[in-house]
N, C-alpha and C positions, 0 to 999 in steps of 0.2 A: 322358613328361612330365616337364618341369624345372618347381619348384615356378614358377618365375617365369615361366612360360608364364600362367598367370592372375591378376591384378590383382583387386583392390578399394578404391578408394578415395573417400572423402567431404571434400572441405576443410571445415573447421570454420568455423561464420560464427555468431561470438557475437550477432547482432542478430536479430530473427527480427517477422514480422510478426503483429500480434495476430488477424488474421483467419486464423490457423492452425486455429483449433478446427474450420474449416468442409473442413478438406483432404477429410475420409472423404467428403463430400459428389458429392468429382469421382471419387471409387471406384463408386458409382453410374453413371455414363457409362460409366466404363472397363471393367466387370466386362463388359458385353457384347462391343466388343472384345475383351478376354481369352477371354471363350468362344469367341469364331465364331476365334479366330487360335490358341488353344490346339487347338481340333477339326482344323485344318489341320497343325497343328505335330506331333499324335499320328498323323497321317498319314503326313505325311514321315519321321517316327521310324522306322514300321514299315516303309516302302519303304527309309531308311536301314539297316534291320538286314537286310534280305531283300539288300540289295546288296552287304554288306560279308559276309552269309554266304556268298554266290554268289560272289563276283570278290574279295571278301581284299584290299579295299582302301575305303577312303572316298571318299566324292564330296564336292567339296570343296562344290558349291552346295547342297547337304543340309545341310550341315555349317555352310556361312555362314547359312541360314535357320533354323536353331536356335540358333545362337549370338544373333542378332541377336534373337529371341523373347526369352533368359534375361537379355540386357543390359537389355532394355525393361522386365523386372520386374525387374531389381533398382534400377531408378533407381527405378521406382512405388515400391517396398519403402523403399528412403530416406527419399524425399518423404512417404509417407505416416507413418510413424516419426519423422517431424522432424529427419531427421539433415542435410535438407538445403533451402535456400526456392525454389528454383526448381523450377517443375512442369513434367515431360516432355513434350515436345511429344507427340502422336499418332502422326504420321507422321515419323520421322527419318529420315535417308539411311544 
């Protein structure tokens, strides 16, 4: 894997809403989505491990599901740590 394959960037925004103190409350709602989704991803990772072990190659569908989960987690972390103003959607394309 080349270092350029994985990127993370957050655009600096000088202005921030004063309502940022309530961002942690969104986590109360989102944590339940994360719990269910994380259980599903754990099952996918287990199946993907055995798929790779037996066939010697990665499955694109499993890989895409894992990457979608990790991207969503990173967007929420950036939002909750006050790095971005836009709250991530619960369901993204």
